C-alpha positions in Angstrom: 22.9 11.8 0.3 22.2 15.4 1.2 20.8 18.0 -1.3 19.8 21.4 -1.7 16.2 22.3 -2.7 15.0 25.9 -3.6 11.8 27.2 -1.7 10.4 30.7 -1.0 12.0 32.2 2.1 8.8 32.2 3.9 8.0 28.5 3.2 11.7 27.9 4.5 10.9 29.8 7.6 7.8 28.2 8.3 9.4 24.9 8.1 12.4 25.9 10.2 9.7 27.2 12.9 7.8 23.8 12.7 11.2 21.8 12.9 12.2 23.8 16.0 8.6 23.2 17.6 9.4 19.8 17.0 13.0 19.5 17.9 13.8 18.2 14.3 16.2 19.1 11.7 14.7 20.8 8.6 15.2 17.3 6.6 13.4 15.4 9.4 10.8 17.6 9.6 10.2 17.4 5.8 10.5 13.6 6.1 7.8 13.9 9.2 5.5 15.8 7.1 5.6 13.3 4.1 4.9 10.4 6.6 2.0 12.3 7.8 0.7 13.1 4.4 0.8 9.6 3.2 -1.0 8.4 6.4 -3.7 10.6 6.1 -4.1 9.7 2.1 -4.1 6.2 3.6 -6.9 6.8 5.9 -9.0 8.6 3.6 -8.8 5.6 1.0 -9.5 3.2 3.9 -12.4 5.4 4.8 -13.9 5.6 1.3 -13.5 1.9 1.1 -15.5 1.3 4.3 -18.2 3.8 3.4 -18.4 1.6 -0.2 -19.5 -1.3 2.0 -22.9 -2.4 3.0 -24.3 -1.9 6.4 -23.8 -5.7 7.1 -20.1 -5.7 5.7 -19.5 -2.7 7.9 -20.7 -4.6 11.3 -18.6 -7.7 10.6 -15.6 -5.0 10.9 -16.8 -3.4 13.9 -16.5 -4.8 17.4 -19.4 -5.9 19.3 -21.4 -3.0 21.5 -20.2 -3.0 25.1 -23.2 -3.5 27.1 -24.4 -0.1 28.8 
């Protein structure tokens, strides 16, 4: 269901430019930005988790090196 949100005109204009560059409506651009932000949050959490593993545990997740 469409709705209205109040944003500063500068924010609206920036969003409109970004949406136009990507061939999206304002609503679709907002959705894409939210999805991107959620993906970044998930990747950062995964990186933190991976960084907390020991070298041996990390090695178990990585593919073997290719021969030179």
